[in-house]
C-alpha positions in Angstrom: 0.0 0.0 0.0 2.9 2.4 0.4 4.6 4.0 3.4 3.9 6.1 6.5 5.2 9.6 6.6 5.1 12.4 9.2 4.5 16.1 8.3 4.6 19.3 10.3 1.5 21.5 10.3 2.0 25.1 9.4 1.6 27.0 12.8 -0.7 29.5 11.1 -3.1 26.7 10.1 -3.2 24.9 13.4 -6.7 24.8 14.8 -8.3 26.7 11.9 -10.5 25.7 8.9 -9.7 28.0 5.9 -12.5 28.9 3.4 -11.9 27.3 0.0 -14.5 28.0 -2.8 -17.2 28.8 -0.3 -16.6 25.8 1.9 -14.7 25.3 5.1 -11.8 22.9 4.8 -10.8 21.3 8.1 -7.0 20.9 8.4 -5.5 17.8 10.1 -8.7 15.9 10.7 -8.2 12.1 11.1 -9.5 10.4 8.0 -9.2 13.4 5.7 -7.1 13.3 2.5 -4.1 15.4 1.6 -1.8 15.5 -1.5 1.9 15.7 -1.9 3.1 17.0 -5.3 5.9 15.0 -6.9 6.5 16.7 -10.2 3.6 15.8 -12.6 2.3 13.2 -10.1 0.4 13.9 -6.9 0.6 11.4 -4.1 -2.6 10.9 -2.1 -2.4 10.2 1.6 -4.8 9.8 4.5 -4.4 11.4 7.9 -4.2 8.6 10.4 -2.9 10.4 13.5 -2.4 13.9 14.8 -0.2 15.1 17.7 1.9 17.8 19.3 5.7 17.5 19.7 7.2 17.7 23.1 8.9 21.0 24.0 12.7 20.9 24.3 14.5 22.7 27.1 13.3 24.8 30.0 10.6 27.4 29.4 11.1 31.1 30.3 8.6 32.6 32.8 6.1 34.0 30.4 2.4 34.5 30.5 1.7 32.8 27.1 1.3 29.0 27.1 3.7 27.5 24.7 3.2 24.3 22.8 5.3 22.2 20.5 4.9 21.7 16.7 1.7 20.2 15.4 2.3 17.2 13.3 0.3 14.7 11.2 0.9 11.1 10.5 0.0 10.2 6.9 -0.5 6.9 5.1 0.4 7.0 1.5 -2.4 5.4 -0.5 -1.9 6.1 -4.2 -1.2 8.6 -6.8 -2.8 10.7 -9.5 -0.8 11.1 -12.7 -0.5 14.0 -15.0 -3.7 13.1 -16.9 -5.8 12.7 -13.8 -5.8 8.9 -13.5 -5.7 7.4 -10.0 -4.0 4.2 -9.1 -3.4 2.6 -5.7 0.2 2.3 -4.5 3.0 4.8 -5.1 6.0 4.8 -7.5 8.0 7.6 -5.8 8.2 8.8 -2.2 8.2 12.4 -0.8 11.4 14.0 0.4 12.2 16.3 3.3 10.6 19.7 3.2 8.2 18.7 0.4 4.9 20.6 0.6 1.6 19.0 1.6 -1.8 20.3 0.6 -5.4 19.4 1.4 -7.2 17.5 -1.3 -9.5 19.8 -3.4 -13.0 18.5 -4.3 -12.1 17.9 -8.0 -9.6 15.3 -6.9 -12.2 13.2 -5.1 -14.2 12.6 -8.4 -11.1 10.9 -9.8 -10.5 8.8 -6.7 -14.0 7.7 -5.9 -16.0 6.5 -8.9 -19.7 7.3 -9.0 -22.4 4.7 -8.8 -22.8 3.0 -12.2 -23.3 -0.4 -13.7 -20.3 -1.7 -11.7 -20.6 0.4 -8.5 -23.4 0.6 -6.0 -23.8 3.8 -4.0 -23.5 3.7 -0.2 -23.2 7.3 1.0 -21.1 10.4 1.1 -17.6 11.1 2.3 -17.7 12.3 5.9 -15.0 14.8 5.4 -16.6 16.3 2.3 -20.4 15.7 2.0 -20.3 16.9 -1.6 -18.5 13.7 -2.6 -20.7 10.7 -3.2 -19.2 7.3 -2.5 -19.9 4.0 -4.2 -18.6 0.4 -3.7 -17.5 -1.9 -6.4 -20.4 -4.3 -6.5 -18.6 -7.4 -7.8 -15.9 -7.4 -5.1 -18.5 -6.5 -2.4 -20.6 -9.5 -3.3 -18.1 -12.3 -4.2 -15.2 -11.5 -1.9 -17.3 -11.3 1.3 -17.8 -8.4 3.7 -18.6 -7.7 7.3 -20.8 -4.9 8.8 -20.1 -4.4 12.4 -21.1 -1.8 15.1 -22.6 -1.4 18.5 -26.3 -1.5 19.1 -27.9 1.6 17.7 -24.9 2.5 15.4 -26.9 2.0 12.2 -25.9 -1.5 11.0 -29.4 -2.6 9.9 -30.1 0.7 8.2 -26.7 0.5 6.4 -27.5 -3.0 5.0 -31.1 -2.0 4.2 -29.8 1.0 2.2 -27.4 -1.2 0.3 -30.2 -3.7 -0.5 -32.5 -1.0 -1.8 -29.7 0.6 -3.9 -28.8 -2.8 -5.5 -32.4 -3.2 -6.8 -33.2 0.4 -7.6 -29.9 1.0 -9.5 -30.3 -1.7 -12.1 -29.6 -5.1 -10.5 -33.2 -6.4 -11.0 -32.0 -10.0 -11.3 -29.9 -10.1 -8.2 -29.7 -13.2 -6.0 -29.6 -11.7 -2.4 -30.8 -13.9 0.5 -31.2 -12.1 3.8 -31.1 -14.2 7.0 -33.3 -12.1 9.3 -33.6 -13.4 12.9 -35.7 -10.5 14.2 -37.9 -9.6 11.2 -36.3 -6.1 10.9 -35.8 -6.0 7.1 -39.4 -6.8 6.0 -40.6 -3.2 6.3 -37.6 -1.9 4.3 -37.8 -4.2 1.3 -41.3 -5.5 1.3 -42.0 -4.3 -2.2 -38.7 -5.6 -3.5 -38.4 -8.9 -1.8 -40.0 -12.3 -1.3 -40.6 -12.8 2.4 -40.9 -16.2 4.0 -41.0 -17.1 7.7 -40.3 -20.3 9.7 -43.6 -19.6 11.6 -45.5 -18.6 8.5 -48.4 -20.5 6.8 -49.1 -21.5 3.2 -47.2 -19.5 0.6 -45.5 -17.5 3.4 -44.0 -20.5 5.1 -40.2 -21.1 5.0 -39.5 -24.8 4.3 -36.1 -26.2 5.2 -36.3 -29.9 4.3 -34.2 -32.4 6.2 -34.0 -34.8 3.3 -31.8 -32.4 1.3 -28.9 -33.0 3.7 -26.5 -35.9 3.7 -27.4 -38.7 6.1 -24.8 -38.0 8.8 -25.8 -34.3 8.9 -29.4 -35.2 9.3 -28.4 -37.4 12.3 -26.4 -34.6 13.8 -29.3 -32.2 13.4 -31.8 -34.6 14.9 -29.8 -35.7 17.9 -28.9 -32.1 19.0 -25.3 -33.0 19.9 -26.1 -36.3 21.7 -23.3 -38.9 21.6 -23.4 -41.4 18.8 -21.4 -44.5 17.9 -20.2 -46.2 14.7 -22.9 -48.9 14.9 -25.7 -46.3 15.1 -24.2 -44.1 12.3 -23.8 -47.1 10.0 -27.4 -48.3 10.7 -28.8 -44.8 10.2 -27.0 -44.5 6.9 -28.2 -47.9 5.8 -31.9 -47.1 6.6 -31.7 -43.6 4.9 -30.3 -45.1 1.7 -33.0 -47.8 1.7 -35.8 -45.2 2.1 -34.3 -42.9 -0.5 -34.2 -45.8 -3.0 -37.9 -46.7 -2.2 -38.9 -43.1 -3.0 -36.8 -43.1 -6.2 -38.6 -46.3 -7.3 -42.1 -44.8 -6.5 -41.7 -41.3 -7.9 -42.4 -40.3 -11.5 -39.5 -38.0 -12.1 -36.5 -40.3 -11.4 -35.6 -43.1 -13.8 -32.8 -44.9 -12.1 -32.6 -45.7 -8.4 -29.4 -47.7 -8.6 -27.2 -44.7 -8.2 -29.1 -43.3 -5.2 -27.1 -43.2 -1.9 -27.7 -42.1 1.6 -26.5 -38.6 0.6 -28.6 -38.1 -2.6 -30.8 -35.0 -2.0 -34.2 -36.6 -2.7 -37.1 -37.1 -0.2 -37.4 -40.1 2.1 -39.7 -41.1 4.9 -37.9 -40.1 8.2 -40.8 -41.6 10.2 -39.9 -45.1 8.8 -36.2 -44.5 9.6 -36.9 -43.6 13.2 -39.3 -46.5 13.6 -36.8 -49.1 12.4 -34.0 -47.5 14.4 -36.1 -47.6 17.6 -37.4 -51.1 16.8 -33.9 -52.5 16.5 -32.9 -50.7 19.7 -35.6 -52.4 21.8 -36.4 -55.7 20.0 -36.4 -58.9 22.0 -36.4 -62.4 20.3 -37.4 -65.9 21.2 -33.8 -67.1 20.9 -30.4 -65.7 19.9 -30.2 -67.3 16.4 -33.1 -67.7 14.1 -35.7 -66.6 16.7 -38.7 -64.5 16.0 -39.4 -61.0 17.4 -41.4 -60.9 20.6 -43.6 -58.0 19.5 -46.5 -56.9 21.7 -47.5 -53.8 19.7 -45.8 -53.0 16.3 -46.3 -49.3 16.8 -47.0 -46.7 14.1 -44.3 -44.8 12.2 -46.6 -41.9 11.1 -47.8 -41.1 14.6 -44.3 -41.8 16.1 -45.7 -44.5 18.2 -42.8 -46.9 19.2 -43.1 -50.7 19.0 -43.4 -52.6 22.3 -41.8 -55.9 23.1 -41.9 -58.6 25.7 -39.1 -57.7 28.2 -36.1 -59.9 28.0 -35.7 -62.6 30.6 -33.1 -62.5 33.4 -29.9 -64.5 33.3 -30.0 -65.4 29.6 -33.5 -66.9 29.7 -35.9 -66.2 26.9 -36.9 -63.7 25.5 -33.4 -62.8 24.5 -32.1 -59.3 23.7 -32.1 -58.7 19.9 -28.7 -58.3 18.0 -28.9 -54.5 18.3 -30.7 -54.2 21.6 -29.6 -51.0 23.4 -26.8 -50.3 20.9 -28.3 -46.9 20.0 -28.7 -45.7 23.5 -31.2 -42.8 23.9 -30.7 -41.5 20.3 -34.0 -42.9 18.9 -35.7 -41.0 21.8 -33.9 -37.8 20.9 -35.0 -38.2 17.3 -38.6 -38.8 18.2 -38.6 -35.8 20.6 -37.3 -33.5 17.9 -39.7 -34.8 15.3 -42.6 -34.0 17.7 -41.2 -30.6 18.7 -43.4 -27.9 16.9 -40.3 -25.6 16.9 -38.7 -27.9 14.3 -41.8 -28.4 12.1 -40.1 -26.4 9.3 -37.5 -29.1 9.1 -40.0 -31.9 8.2 -41.6 -30.1 5.2 -42.1 -30.9 2.4 -42.3 -34.6 3.2 -41.9 -37.6 1.0 -45.5 -37.6 -0.3 -44.6 -35.5 -3.4 -44.1 -38.1 -6.1 -45.0 -36.3 -9.4 -42.3 -33.6 -9.4 -39.0 -32.6 -7.8 -39.9 -30.7 -4.6 -36.3 -29.5 -4.2 -36.6 -27.1 -7.1 -39.6 -25.4 -5.4 -37.7 -25.0 -2.1 -34.6 -23.5 -3.7 -36.7 -21.2 -5.8 -38.4 -20.0 -2.6 -35.1 -19.4 -0.9 -33.8 -17.4 -3.8 -36.9 -15.2 -4.0 -38.5 -16.5 -7.2 -38.9 -13.6 -9.5 -37.8 -11.1 -6.8 -34.2 -10.0 -6.6 -34.3 -10.1 -2.8 -35.3 -12.9 -0.5 -35.9 -12.4 3.2 -35.9 -15.5 5.3 -37.5 -14.5 8.6 -36.5 -16.5 11.7 -38.0 -14.2 14.3 -39.5 -16.0 17.2 -37.5 -19.2 16.6 -35.3 -20.5 19.5 -31.5 -20.3 18.8 -31.0 -24.0 18.5 -33.8 -24.3 15.9 -32.6 -21.2 14.0 -29.0 -22.5 14.0 -30.2 -25.7 12.4 -32.4 -24.0 9.8 -29.8 -21.3 8.9 -27.1 -23.9 8.6 -29.2 -26.1 6.3 -30.0 -23.1 4.0 -26.4 -22.0 3.8 -25.1 -25.5 3.2 -27.6 -26.3 0.4 -27.1 -22.9 -1.3 -23.3 -23.6 -1.4 -23.9 -27.1 -2.8 -26.1 -25.6 -5.4 -23.5 -23.0 -6.5 -20.8 -25.7 -6.4 -22.6 -27.8 -8.9 -23.9 -25.1 -11.2 -22.2 -24.4 -14.5 -20.5 -21.0 -15.3 -22.8 -20.5 -18.3 -26.2 -20.7 -16.7 -28.0 -20.7 -13.4 -27.0 -19.4 -10.0 -23.5 -19.2 -8.7 -20.8 -18.2 -11.2 -23.3 -17.0 -13.7 -25.6 -15.2 -11.2 -23.7 -15.0 -7.9 -25.6 -15.4 -4.6 -25.1 -12.9 -1.7 -26.1 -14.2 1.7 -26.7 -11.4 4.3 -26.6 -12.8 7.8 -28.0 -10.4 10.5 -26.9 -11.0 14.1 -24.3 -13.4 12.8 -22.5 -13.8 16.2 -25.7 -15.3 17.6 -25.4 -18.4 15.3 -21.6 -18.5 14.7 -20.2 -18.2 18.2 -17.9 -21.0 19.7 -20.7 -22.1 22.1 -23.1 -23.1 19.3 -24.4 -26.6 20.1 -25.5 -27.7 16.6 -22.7 -25.9 14.7 -24.4 -26.5 11.3 -24.5 -22.7 10.6 -20.9 -22.1 11.8 -19.5 -24.9 9.7 -21.4 -23.7 6.6 -20.2 -20.1 7.0 -16.6 -21.2 7.3 -16.9 -23.3 4.2 -18.4 -20.4 2.2 -15.7 -18.1 3.5 -13.0 -20.4 2.3 -14.4 -21.6 -1.0 -17.4 -19.4 -1.9 -15.6 -17.0 -4.1 -14.7 -19.7 -6.6 -18.3 -20.8 -7.0 -20.2 -17.5 -6.9 -21.5 -17.3 -3.4 -20.6 -14.5 -1.1 -21.4 -13.5 2.5 -22.1 -10.3 4.3 -21.9 -10.9 8.1 -23.7 -8.3 10.2 -22.8 -8.3 13.9 -22.6 -6.1 17.0 -20.0 -8.5 18.4 -17.2 -9.0 15.8 -15.0 -10.6 18.5 -17.4 -13.6 18.5 -17.3 -14.2 14.8 -15.3 -17.2 13.5 -11.7 -16.3 12.7 -11.9 -18.1 9.4 -14.9 -16.1 8.2 -13.7 -12.7 9.5 -10.2 -13.1 8.0 -11.7 -13.8 4.6 -13.9 -10.7 4.5 -12.6 -8.5 1.6 -14.5 -5.4 2.7 -15.0 -4.2 6.3 -17.8 -1.7 7.1 -17.1 -0.7 10.7 -19.5 1.6 12.5 -19.3 2.8 16.1 -17.8 0.2 18.4 -17.2 0.8 22.1 -16.1 -2.6 23.3 -12.3 -3.0 23.3 -12.4 -6.6 22.2 -14.6 -5.8 19.2 -12.3 -2.9 18.3 -9.3 -5.2 18.4 -11.0 -7.7 16.0 -11.6 -4.9 13.5 -8.0 -3.7 13.8 -6.9 -7.2 13.1 -8.8 -7.1 9.8 -7.0 -3.9 8.6 -3.5 -3.5 7.3 -1.0 -2.5 9.9 -0.6 0.9 8.2 -4.3 1.7 8.6 -4.7 0.7 12.3 -4.6 4.4 13.2 -7.9 5.0 11.4 -9.5 2.4 13.7 -8.9 4.7 16.7 -11.9 6.7 15.6 -14.3 3.8 16.0 -15.6 4.8 19.4 -16.4 8.3 18.2 -18.2 7.6 14.9 -21.6 9.2 14.6 -24.8 7.1 14.2 -24.9 6.2 10.5 -21.2 6.9 10.0 -18.8 4.1 9.1 -15.1 3.4 8.4 -15.0 1.4 5.2 -11.8 -0.4 4.0 -11.0 -3.2 1.7 -11.4 -4.4 -1.9 -14.7 -2.8 -2.7 -13.5 0.8 -2.1 -10.7 2.7 -3.7 -9.4 4.1 -0.5 -10.1 3.5 3.2 -12.6 6.2 4.1 -15.0 7.6 6.7 -18.5 7.6 5.2 -21.9 8.9 6.1 -24.3 6.2 5.0 -27.4 7.1 3.0 -30.5 6.6 5.0 -32.8 3.8 3.7 -36.3 4.6 2.4 -38.4 3.1 3.8 -36.5 2.3 7.0 -36.2 -1.1 8.6 -38.1 -1.9 11.8 -35.0 -1.6 14.0 -35.9 1.3 16.3 -35.9 0.9 20.1 -39.4 0.3 21.6 -41.2 3.3 22.9 -42.5 3.9 26.4 -46.0 5.2 25.5 -47.5 2.0 26.9 -46.2 2.8 30.3 -48.6 5.8 30.5 -51.8 3.7 29.8 -53.7 1.2 31.9 -52.0 -2.1 32.6 -53.2 -5.0 30.4 -52.5 -8.6 29.9 -53.9 -8.5 26.4 -51.8 -10.6 24.0 -50.5 -13.1 26.6 -52.6 -15.9 25.2 -51.2 -15.5 21.7 -47.6 -15.1 23.0 -47.9 -18.3 25.0 -49.4 -20.1 22.0 -46.4 -19.1 19.9 -44.1 -20.1 22.6 -45.7 -23.6 22.8 -46.0 -23.9 19.0 -49.8 -24.2 19.2 -52.6 -22.4 17.5 -55.3 -20.5 19.5 -59.0 -20.4 18.7 -60.2 -17.0 17.6 
């Protein structure tokens, strides 16, 4: 990027803002740009630090307070040649006593390209509001980004503004998927997006089918982290493969079931898999070899009713324990409990009853928004464990889709997918129990650029984001941060020569951001354009405190909590 230099501020300009073409020009402000003429070339530098030199020697007894020289620490960023073309990096360096000037407005137009077919507008330069600022869309989308800031700093508004600009500035066929855990984005993009919710009904329901995952991932999701063994895993894989082949033989859109494996993303009957697993785990037989099962009640897979057997006899007397008796521990019970849990109903739809067409096409089309350029997947009101599972499944399957798409057509390399994950720290922290979301994000961070799927992680706790994902972010949009650990994480994502700019993080205004990385020509402090309409992210009001107390709405809240419907 260049080198760091120190310059002395003219004493007559210290603490003043001269008038230049009718506008005040602040001198020595952190984040402002200056130029250093080098013949026909002008070097461009950013102010990263300001200070006052220490006075040397004893001071005479005078009434006037004396101070040392004011100085500025500059980071050389690039150069503008004789014909006005800007390029990053420098070919020559300034010498001692070379002059330094503030950057005039005409120079900004050469450095910061306007929004166009390749750039999406995000706001205005904080040091010069007359200068609009746009980000290079391709690098922003495909090389990942993070938007971080404390609560109330304006993260959600920043992302909503970018989403609106993408659609309204010509990207009508975008593939942007927003993971929204609080339902905040719906009001900002309702007319531009397809909105589906885990708790929605009918056409508004978000479906995250279990059968689209490999068998081992399904088992992990269903057990919730419970311990498993090789015998259990192998039996589960065997049963899933068997059920997938049965579906392939019965459906009308697959012609060859011989190539179907336990990991082929086609529907199968999970109820049957659970029933056989539980059956094997509890079966007793009349004798060890060649005996018949001692079944009292065969149970019912569809209603998740387990089979019942005559208890095994003591001391090796009949009935005997079956060959797999007790080998699966409590795992079949875990699976049954999760399948009955209304919070995980989204995971069991659509089921294996669809035989005349491929249901996976419908699901993926719903996730990608159909004919809409934006898709909001609303996970509000869903417990963290269930949301972790659902989000992880969505991310994993979108990556697999992009991985297998051709460069000439379809989503991925032909039409890249941008996944925006709000409250990313909530699902990606080390303490996550399911870890499906965390593992999926790390994989997209490492390999997504090659296959046309990018991420935008939005978080108020960057220190809790996975190191792999954060280090792969090509663009950092950092808003006000007051926590020292979070500030340190942002500094770690910046080049060493730009760490001084991060010192301004605690003092940024609401809606102001420090942007650095591949999508922007130069690291800059930017005032973000406000979105219209705004997202539903404001703090709750206190008007209700002035009215009469009421328990209205408790019944509906409890019904949601329990996953049940109430009678109107």
